[in-house]
N, C-alpha and C positions, 0 to 999 in steps of 0.2 A: 508395530506401527507401519503405516503405508503413507508415502509422501510422493506427490506427483506435481510436476510443473508443466503448465501449458503455455506456450508462447505463440503470439500472433506475429508472424514475421513482417507483415505489412505495417502494423501500427506500433510494434514494440510492447504491446500490452501483455501482462503476465497474470495468470490465474494459478492459485495453489490449492491442491486437495490434500487435506490431512485426515487420517483415519486411524482409529483403534480397531485393528482387524479382529481381535478377540471379542470386543463388545459390538463390532459391526456398526460403529457410529462414525460419522464424518462431518467435517466442516469444509466449506469452500471460502477461500479468501479472494476477493475481487473477481467473482465470476462475471461473465459478459452475457447479455441477453441473447445474442446470436448463437451462443454455445450451449443453450439449454439442452438440446437433443443429445449433443456429444457428452455433456457432463452427466446427464441422466443415464446414458449407456455405461459410462465408467463406473457410476455408483452401482448399477445393476450387475455389472460384470463381477463385482466382488461382494454382492449382496449387502451393500452398505446403506444404512439409514442416515439421511442428512439431518443434522441437528440445528445448524445455524448457517446463515449466510453472513460472512464478515466482510465489511466494506471499509477499506482504509480511507476511501474518499469516493465521491461519485460526481457525475456531471449530468444529472437527470434533467436539469433545465435545458441542456443542449440535446439530450437524448430522451425525449418524452416517453418512448415506448420501453425504455430499459427496465424501469422498476416493475412494470406490468409483466414483462417477459420473465423476470426473475421470480416474481410472485407465484409463477406456476409450480415452483418447488414446494410451496405450501409450508414454509418454515419461517421462523422469526429472522428479521434483519437486525444486524448490529452495525450501526453507523452513527457518526458523530452528531447528527442533527435530530436524533430521536432517542428517547429514553428506553432502557431495557424494562420489560414488564416486571413489576415487583421489585425493582432496584432503584435506589435513590440516585445514583450517579454512575457514569460509565467508567471513570478513571479508577483503575485498580480492580474492576470487576473481574471475577473468575468464572469462566464459562466451562462447564463440564463437557468432556469429550471421552466417553467411556471411562477408562481408568486414568485418563490423562486430563489436563486442563489447559486452557488458553487464557492468558491474562490480557486485559485491555489497558492500553495507555492512551491518554489524550495527547496528541502531538499536532496541534494546529499549525498552519503555515502555508502548505501547498494550496489547500482550501481552508476556509475558516473553521472547519469542524473535523479535521483529519484525525484518524485513530491509527495506532500501531498495535500489532498483536504479537505477544510473546508466547512461544511454545518451546519448551526445553532450552536449548542453547541458541535458538533462532528468533529473530525479530523481523516481522513483515512490516515494512515502512512505507509502502505506497510510493507517493511522489516526493517524499521529503528530501531525499538525496539526489534523485534523478531530476534535477530542477527544470531542465529544458527538454525532457523526453516525452512529456505528456502531450498527446496529440490534441487534447481539448483545452489545455491551459499551459502555454509555454512559459509563463512567468508566475511566480508564487502570488497568491492572493494577499498574504500578510507577511512581508519580509521580516518584520521584527519578531512576530510570533514564531516564524520559522527558525530564526537564530536561536531563540530560547529552547524550542523543542529539540533541535539537533544538539546544541552544545550542552544543555542541562540534562536532557533526558536520554538521548541516544549515546553521546560520547562519554557519559558517566558509567555506562555499562562495562563489564569486563572486556578486555582487549579481544578475546577470542570469540565473542558473540558474533554469530553469523547474521548478516543483514541481507534481506531479500527485498528487492525493489518491485514496485508495481508497474514500472515502465522502464525499458532499456532499449536504446538504439545503438547498435555497433559497440556494445559494451557487455560486460558480464552481468548476469542477474544477481549474483551473490558476491558479497565482499565481507570484510570483518570491521568491527569498530576500530581496531588499530589502523587498518589501511585507510579508512575514511578520515580518521582524526589526523593522520599524518599527511595524506596526499590528496584529499578532496580539492578540486581546483578552486572552489569558492570559500570553503570553510577552514581549510588547513592554514595554520600560521598567520592568522589575521585577527584583528579585533572586531568587535561588533560594528563599530563605525566604518571600518574598512570593508567589511562584508556588505553593509548597506550601500556603500558607495559603488561597489562592484555591481550589485543588483540594479542600482539606478542607471548604470551605463549599459545594461543588457538590451533594453529596447532599441537603442541606436545600432548596436551590433546585429540584432535580429533584422532590423530594417535594411541594413547594408547587405546582409546575407540574402534576403529576399530579392532585393534589387539586382544583385549579381546573378542570381539564378534566372531572373526574367531576361536579362541581357544575354 
């Protein structure tokens, strides 16, 4: 297998390339339209055929050219607001990747249609845990759904499961379920109501931070 992480230092956005080298098949998780040429070169370098574009979430309403740019790859998109061809639902769907597979989990919260993607001992979670790192949406769209997704779906996985974020600023891109369950600044050691209260207070904190930066 081949695994590659691409990080945009200015925005904190992360893209992941997974490939079965023997089968020469690959998937891209959260690719960006501006990186099409670079990603095409990476695929060509190892003679890989792209099977899927997997999007944990997207902000195409704010980036109207993004979908069109990524469509240049000519492969199916897997994202929460569109059905998979020939499949009834996304949750639990298994996507073939050579001799490997990637499993789809519906994990709404950061946006209303977020997905996470499980491969081996790794889960790619997009903006679920990096709540304030997304440059396009600093606060979650649905806090209650986010609580359910993280506590019921993510934190129920084995402690050693590796979690890969879609955005990170001044932090690690990878952690474990055990780390996040114990030490996440908003989810750890609090009830659902306490979590929602913390989120409700975040807009004031963000406004204060913005005002301080202007001064």
